[in-house]
ZAKE-265404 format. One line per field, with one value per residue (C-alpha): residue number from 1; chain; y, x negated, z. Coordinates in pm, 1 decimal. Layout:
resi	[NUM:...] $
chain	[A:...] $
Y	[Y:...] $
X	[X:...] $
Z	[Z:...] $
This chain:
resi	[1:2:3:4:5:6:7:8:9:10:11:12:13:14:15:16:17:18:19:20:21:22:23:24:25:26:27:28:29:30:31:32:33:34:35:36:37:38:39:40:41:42:43:44:45:46:47:48:49:50:51:52:53:54:55:56:57:58:59:60:61:62:63:64:65:66:67:68:69:70:71:72:73:74:75:76:77:78:79:80:81:82:83:84:85:86:87:88:89:90:91:92:93:94:95:96:97:98:99:100:101:102:103:104:105:106:107:108:109:110:111:112:113:114:115:116:117:118:119:120:121:122:123:124:125:126:127:128:129:130:131:132:133:134:135:136:137:138:139:140:141:142:143:144:145:146:147:148:149:150:151:152:153:154:155:156:157:158:159:160:161:162:163:164:165:166:167:168:169:170:171:172:173:174:175:176:177:178:179:180:181:182:183:184:185:186:187:188:189:190:191:192:193:194:195:196:197:198:199:200:201:202:203:204:205:206:207:208:209:210:211:212:213:214:215:216:217:218:219:220:221:222:223:224:225:226:227:228:229:230:231:232:233] $
chain	[A:A:A:A:A:A:A:A:A:A:A:A:A:A:A:A:A:A:A:A:A:A:A:A:A:A:A:A:A:A:A:A:A:A:A:A:A:A:A:A:A:A:A:A:A:A:A:A:A:A:A:A:A:A:A:A:A:A:A:A:A:A:A:A:A:A:A:A:A:A:A:A:A:A:A:A:A:A:A:A:A:A:A:A:A:A:A:A:A:A:A:A:A:A:A:A:A:A:A:A:A:A:A:A:A:A:A:A:A:A:A:A:A:A:A:A:A:A:A:A:A:A:A:A:A:A:A:A:A:A:A:A:A:A:A:A:A:A:A:A:A:A:A:A:A:A:A:A:A:A:A:A:A:A:A:A:A:A:A:A:A:A:A:A:A:A:A:A:A:A:A:A:A:A:A:A:A:A:A:A:A:A:A:A:A:A:A:A:A:A:A:A:A:A:A:A:A:A:A:A:A:A:A:A:A:A:A:A:A:A:A:A:A:A:A:A:A:A:A:A:A:A:A:A:A:A:A:A:A:A:A:A:A] $
Y	[0.0:240.4:186.1:191.8:530.6:690.8:568.7:925.0:1031.4:729.4:800.1:1163.6:1053.9:820.2:906.9:1087.7:837.1:1045.0:1101.5:731.7:624.9:875.9:749.0:385.5:482.8:649.0:337.4:116.0:325.6:308.0:-70.5:-109.7:91.0:-121.4:-455.8:-620.2:-748.0:-1125.2:-1319.4:-1475.9:-1811.2:-1937.1:-2309.6:-2384.5:-2728.2:-2826.8:-2959.1:-3303.6:-3299.5:-3392.3:-3763.8:-3861.7:-4127.4:-4301.2:-4360.6:-4721.7:-4672.1:-4592.8:-4813.6:-5034.8:-4966.8:-5164.2:-5463.1:-5377.8:-5570.1:-5740.5:-5725.3:-5349.5:-5270.6:-5481.3:-5308.6:-4963.0:-5076.8:-5216.7:-4891.5:-4682.6:-4916.6:-4894.4:-4513.0:-4507.4:-4732.1:-4511.1:-4817.6:-4806.3:-4838.1:-5163.4:-5184.8:-5267.0:-5530.3:-5392.0:-5614.9:-5429.3:-5444.1:-5149.1:-4838.9:-4547.8:-4231.6:-3885.7:-3655.0:-3303.3:-3160.1:-3311.4:-3113.1:-2779.2:-2477.8:-2358.1:-2675.0:-2650.0:-2281.8:-2349.1:-2618.4:-2383.9:-2110.1:-2353.8:-2454.5:-2090.0:-2005.7:-2299.1:-2186.2:-1830.8:-1958.6:-2157.4:-1852.4:-1642.6:-1901.6:-1908.1:-1527.7:-1482.0:-1731.7:-1561.3:-1221.5:-1362.4:-1501.1:-1185.0:-977.6:-793.4:-803.1:-536.6:-736.4:-1060.3:-907.0:-805.6:-1162.5:-1338.8:-1347.1:-1498.4:-1759.6:-1862.8:-1899.8:-2103.6:-2350.3:-2507.1:-2669.2:-2971.8:-2843.2:-2521.3:-2718.3:-2940.0:-2629.2:-2482.2:-2789.6:-2791.6:-2421.9:-2443.8:-2753.7:-2558.6:-2286.7:-2545.8:-2689.6:-2337.8:-2316.1:-2049.5:-2225.5:-1975.1:-1696.4:-1359.5:-1304.3:-1173.5:-1448.5:-1711.8:-1576.5:-1587.8:-1942.6:-2069.5:-1917.2:-2079.6:-2417.4:-2395.7:-2307.2:-2587.8:-2847.1:-2712.4:-2775.5:-3118.8:-3423.9:-3784.2:-3843.6:-3587.5:-3756.8:-3954.4:-3685.2:-3317.7:-3362.6:-3608.6:-3365.7:-3093.8:-3308.7:-3251.9:-2884.2:-2811.7:-2951.9:-2736.5:-2387.4:-2198.5:-1856.3:-1731.8:-1607.2:-1517.3:-1636.9:-2014.1:-2040.6:-2152.9:-2208.0:-2459.4:-2449.3:-2778.2:-2613.1:-2397.9:-2664.5:-2979.8:-2957.9:-3063.3:-3419.2] $
X	[0.0:-282.1:-443.2:-114.0:-14.8:-345.3:-393.9:-399.3:-662.0:-878.0:-855.6:-951.1:-1255.6:-1391.0:-1753.6:-1812.4:-1994.4:-1984.2:-1607.9:-1546.0:-1757.9:-1581.5:-1244.1:-1346.3:-1460.1:-1121.3:-937.3:-1160.6:-1085.3:-708.9:-724.4:-936.6:-686.2:-396.6:-568.2:-442.1:-708.9:-771.5:-561.7:-769.5:-634.7:-724.7:-706.8:-635.3:-741.7:-633.3:-902.8:-846.8:-750.4:-1004.6:-1030.9:-819.2:-1076.4:-1022.8:-650.5:-540.0:-178.0:-256.5:-51.7:-237.0:-188.2:120.0:80.0:176.4:455.0:325.5:662.1:706.4:352.6:398.0:732.5:567.1:289.2:544.7:740.8:430.0:329.0:678.8:669.4:329.9:462.8:775.6:983.3:1288.6:1175.6:1228.4:1529.1:1453.0:1679.8:1865.1:1933.9:2256.0:2501.2:2702.4:2649.7:2490.4:2697.7:2547.9:2668.8:2625.0:2660.7:2321.6:2141.2:2003.9:2162.2:1815.4:1756.3:2093.4:2036.0:1687.4:1821.5:2098.2:1844.4:1626.7:1923.7:2015.2:1655.8:1647.1:1974.5:1838.4:1521.7:1725.8:1943.7:1630.9:1505.4:1841.1:1868.1:1513.5:1567.2:1897.5:1724.4:1450.8:1700.4:1913.1:1598.6:1628.1:1251.6:1229.9:1461.6:1279.5:941.5:1075.0:1185.7:891.2:650.1:927.7:996.6:629.7:629.3:950.1:788.1:606.0:938.7:1062.6:1421.6:1312.8:1108.0:1409.6:1629.5:1387.0:1409.2:1790.6:1825.6:1584.5:1767.1:2095.5:1939.2:1804.1:2156.6:2281.9:2034.2:1826.3:1491.6:1334.1:1194.7:1032.2:678.0:775.9:1030.4:780.8:517.6:758.9:876.3:518.2:403.7:695.0:626.2:254.9:328.0:583.7:337.0:55.5:258.5:379.7:254.8:218.9:574.1:706.1:545.2:854.3:1098.0:1015.0:716.7:914.3:1209.6:976.5:850.4:1149.3:1159.0:797.0:864.8:1179.6:1081.7:878.9:800.6:736.8:379.3:420.4:631.9:591.5:383.1:555.0:391.2:556.0:533.7:343.6:34.9:10.6:77.8:-81.8:-391.0:-192.5:-245.6] $
Z	[0.0:85.7:-254.5:-445.6:-304.7:-401.8:-760.1:-899.1:-649.0:-731.4:-1104.3:-1042.1:-843.8:-1112.6:-1185.7:-854.7:-633.5:-313.3:-330.7:-402.0:-102.3:122.8:2.2:69.1:419.5:488.9:367.2:582.9:892.4:828.7:777.9:1092.6:1301.0:1170.6:1232.3:1552.4:1794.4:1782.9:2029.2:2306.1:2416.3:2761.1:2828.6:3193.3:3307.2:3655.2:3885.4:4036.4:4400.9:4665.9:4733.4:4431.4:4336.0:4669.8:4618.9:4594.4:4489.6:4121.9:3892.4:3641.9:3269.7:3156.5:2925.9:2567.2:2400.0:2083.2:1906.7:1964.4:1846.2:1531.0:1459.9:1482.1:1245.0:998.0:1001.5:933.1:646.0:498.1:506.5:333.1:58.4:27.6:114.2:342.0:706.9:891.7:1120.1:1482.1:1631.6:1931.3:2231.4:2303.3:2011.8:2142.2:1926.2:2110.2:2144.4:2137.5:2409.3:2270.5:2619.5:2706.5:2434.1:2553.0:2381.5:2274.5:2069.1:1895.9:1827.6:1688.3:1454.6:1340.9:1269.9:1072.8:855.9:798.7:702.6:459.2:298.4:263.5:94.1:-160.1:-225.4:-289.6:-542.7:-723.7:-730.6:-860.4:-1145.4:-1235.7:-1246.4:-1474.3:-1726.1:-1708.3:-1780.9:-1447.5:-1401.0:-1128.1:-900.0:-988.8:-895.3:-553.4:-475.6:-641.5:-340.8:-124.6:-395.6:-407.9:-27.2:-42.0:-286.6:9.5:101.8:-94.2:-96.7:-272.9:-529.4:-598.2:-629.3:-887.4:-1111.9:-1087.4:-1174.3:-1468.6:-1596.7:-1598.2:-1815.7:-2061.5:-2091.2:-2172.7:-2466.0:-2290.3:-2331.4:-2574.3:-2353.3:-2405.2:-2275.7:-1931.1:-1871.6:-1985.5:-1745.7:-1448.7:-1526.4:-1572.0:-1242.0:-1058.4:-1221.0:-1138.7:-776.0:-752.5:-888.4:-672.4:-355.6:-470.6:-284.2:-396.5:-269.7:-522.5:-823.5:-923.7:-807.0:-856.5:-1090.0:-1302.7:-1316.0:-1446.7:-1737.3:-1971.0:-1869.9:-1967.0:-2314.9:-2350.7:-2231.9:-2490.7:-2636.6:-2991.7:-3026.9:-3395.1:-3690.4:-3708.8:-3387.7:-3065.7:-2725.9:-2495.3:-2115.1:-2088.2:-2239.6:-1922.5:-1657.2:-1800.1:-1574.4:-1266.3:-1147.1] $
């Protein structure tokens, strides 16, 4: 912001080394004043009480149950192989009932806030894509940083593929240069944040899209989106 507001001044000072250095020093001072001090974290470790090593009533470490340990290992292996987790056999056949009165209000409120935040992120992604295809580039630029941040969540990446697929169905795959740039940057960010678990989901959903979206570089020459994203694993 400091630099953006003083573009004219910087252009006027081009060629004058002393003025440029003075200007840089002023910017540095402003940035230094606005930088918060580093947070110092103190770790408090309680000292053992006197004579604790002489106590005889300490309980021995319990014997581990082989079946439970094996079940935990099987579940972890199933998750790694993206297979459905194993079902643990319950001794009691009665279904457990959740008593919502036992949950603290803070936990319920936090979960509600998380859901609301997730819904807002998806709405931002949808709005930004709509602005791009409606050629409202100023509004799209305002939302773009939030969209790139949202791409770290799988739900937002899935939302991106769905929205782009809708525009392909509406025969809106041929883009102008600005639209093409926005779509490519979103696709790149989406693929960058993809994990191995997304390979057959989000990445696979993008494959037909990158062969559909294109722009005309000149008469008879068309550039497709895959030429800009094909370096991703």
